N, C-alpha and C positions, 0 to 999 in steps of 0.2 A: 220252715227254714231252720237250719241248725248252724249256729256260728261257732261251734266247737272245733271247726277245722278238721272233722273226722277223727279227732283224738278221743274215741269212745273207750271207756274202761270196761264196758260190759255191765256196769251197774248204773242203770238209767237214772235213778233218782240222784245219785252222786254227780253224774255228769251234768244234770240240769241245775243242781245246786252250785256247781262250779261255774256254770254259765252266768248265774245270777251274781256271784261274787266278782267274776271277771268284768261284767257289765258295770258294776259299781266302782271298779278301780279308777274309771275316768271321772268320777264325781257323783253327786247326788242324782237320784232318778225317781220320778213318779212311777206308779204302777204301769201307766201307759208307756213310759220310757223304757221300763224293764221289758215289757212285751215286745216293743220295737227292737230293742238291742239283742234280745235272746232268741226271738222267734217262738218262744213258748206260748201256749194258750193262756189267756188272761187268768182263769182260775188256777192253773198250775203255777204260774209266776207268783200269784198272790199267796198261795198256800206255802210255797217254798220260802218266799221272803219272810213270811210270818214265823215259820218254823225256825229259820236261821236267826231271826230276831230273838226268839225264845232262848237260843243258845248263845246270844250276845255276839254272834258272828256278823249280824246286821243290826243296825239301829235306825232311828229316825232323826232328822234334823228339825229345826224349829218350824219349818213349813210342812212337816209331815212326810217329807221325801225319804226314801230309803238311802242309807249310807253304810259304808263299811263299819262294823261294830268294834267295840273296845277289846273283845277277846282276841282279835287278830293281832293287836299291838302286844298283848300279853304273851301270845305264842311266839311272836317275832322276837321279843325280848329274851324269852327262854331259849330260843334257837341261837340267838346271838351269844348268850352266856355259855351255852354248850360249846360253841365254836371257840369262844375265848378261852375256856378251860382246856379244850383239846389242844390249842396252840400254846398254852402258857408253859407247860412242862419243859419242852426243849428250849424255849426262849429264856426262861428263868435259869435253867441249868447252865446255859451258855453265858448268861450275864454273871452268875456266881463264879464261873470259871475265869472269866475275863477280869473281874474286879477282885476276886478273892474274898468276897463278902457275901453274907446271906442276902438272898433276893426274895421279894414278896410281890404279890399282886393283890391290890385292895379294891373293893367296890363299896360304894356308899349305900347305907341302909338306914334311912331316916336320919337321926342325929348321930349315928355311929358309922364307923367303917369296919368292914369285915375282911379278914385275910382269907382269900378264896384259893390261893395257891402259893407255894413257897419252895425254895431250893436252899437248904441250909448249908452253911460253911461246914466242911467235913471235919475240921479239927481246930483246936485252939479256942481262944475267947471269941464268942459270937453273940449276936443279938437274935435270940430265938423267938420267933412269932409263930406259934402253931397254926395250921390251917383251921379255920373256924373261930379264931380269936376275934373278939370285937374290941375296937379301940375308939376313943372319942374323936370327934371331928374338930376338936378345939386346939389340937397341938400335933406337930409332926409334919414332915414334908409331904407325905401322902395326903393328909388332911388339907394342906394348902392347895395341892393340885386338884383335888376333888371339889374344892370350894371356889377356886379362882375364876372358873368360867360359868358360875351359876348366874341365874337371873338376878338383877339388882336387889329385889326385895328379899329373896332367899339369902343372898350374899350378906346383906345388912344384918339379917337375923342371925346368921351363922357366926358373924364376927363378935357378937355379944358374948363376953367371957372368954374369947379365944386368946391364945398366946401369940398370935400374929395379927398384923394390922392390914387395913385396906391398901396401904402403900406397899406392904410386902407382897400382897397378892397381885398388885399392878406389875411389880417386878417379875413375878412368876409368869404372868401372861406375856410380858415382853420377851423374857428369856426362853420360855417354853419348858422350864423345869424349876423345881423348888429344892431348897436344902434346909435342914434344921440341925441345930447343935444343942443338945441337952434340953430340947423343947418338950418332948414327950416324956423322956426319962433321963435323969442325970447320967452323964458319962457316955450317952449314946448319940451318934450323929447319923443322918440319913440324907439321901438324895432321891427325888421322885420325878417322874415325867408322866404326862397324860396319854392314855389309850383312847382313841376316838372311834366311835361307831360309824356306820355308813353315812349317817346324816351329819357327821363331823362333831356330834355332841360327845363330851368327855364321859366315858362309861366306866373307866377304871384308872388306877394309878399303879405304875411299876416302880418299885423302890429297891434300893440296897441300903442296908443299915449295919452298923457295927460300932465298936468303941471309938471314941474321939481320938484315942492314942494312935490308931491306925488311919482313920479317915481325916484327921486333923480338924481344925476349926473352920476350914474352907473345903468341905467334902465335894462340892460341885466342881472345883478345879480338877480333882482327880477322876471323877466318875460320871459327870453329867453327860458327856458324849456317848458313853456306852449305854447309859440308861435311856437316853433319848432314842438311840438306835433300836434298843429292845422294844420300847413302847411303839415305835413306828412299825416294827415287824408285826406286832400284835394288831395294830390298827389296820395294817394291810391284809392280815388274815381275815379280819371281820369284813373288810370291803370285798374281798374275793368271795366270801360266803354269800 
C-alpha cells in the first residue's frame, strides 16, 4: 500500500521519508501506527524514523512514540524570516514615502532587538538605524511591541529595568501600536506596530522614527494608521506563505 497519492519523485527513499513525516503531521505514532499509516514494511518504517530522528526531523514523546522533530520548527522559522525579508523592502519603502520618515523592521533576539530591514529618509535630519544594528529591549516603541504580547513570566522579566511599564504595554495591546518620545535616544520619537506570523504570534515590529520636532510629542496621532497598515501587509504576506 502506498499513501503518497502517486506523487513519486523518483527518489524512493525520500518519498518514503516524506510518507513518515506526513503520517506524523496528524499526531504522535507508535511504530505500528507508522506502518499502518504509511503502508511501509515494519523494518523500513523503523529505519527511516530512526534516521529522521538522527537529523532531528523526528523526535520521541514521553511515551516513546514518534513525533515531528524540532528541526522542522527551525526550518519553518527560517522560511518565515525569508518571506518576511522578501516582503519587507517594498512595504518599508512605501511606509517611508507615506510618512516622510525612516522606516525599520525589528526582530527580537534574546534580550536585544535587531534591525533586519530599513528604508532611510532620503534627505534632511533623520534617525538612521543601519540594518544589523542591535538595540536594547528596554526602551523604544519597537521594544514595547515586541514585549507586549510575550508570555507573562517573560514579560515580567523583560520589564525589569525597562523605560516603560506594564500599564504602558497594556495600552499597546489595546491600541495595537506603540509610541515613544525620547525613550531610546534624546530628541527621537517613534511609532511601531506588530507583525504576526501564521499562528498569530508577534514575530517582528514595523517602526518609523525621526526627530521629535517633526513627529511631535504624540507621534502616534500622525503615523499610527500608516504603520499598522504596513504591519498588516507584512502579516498577510506571512499568512499567504
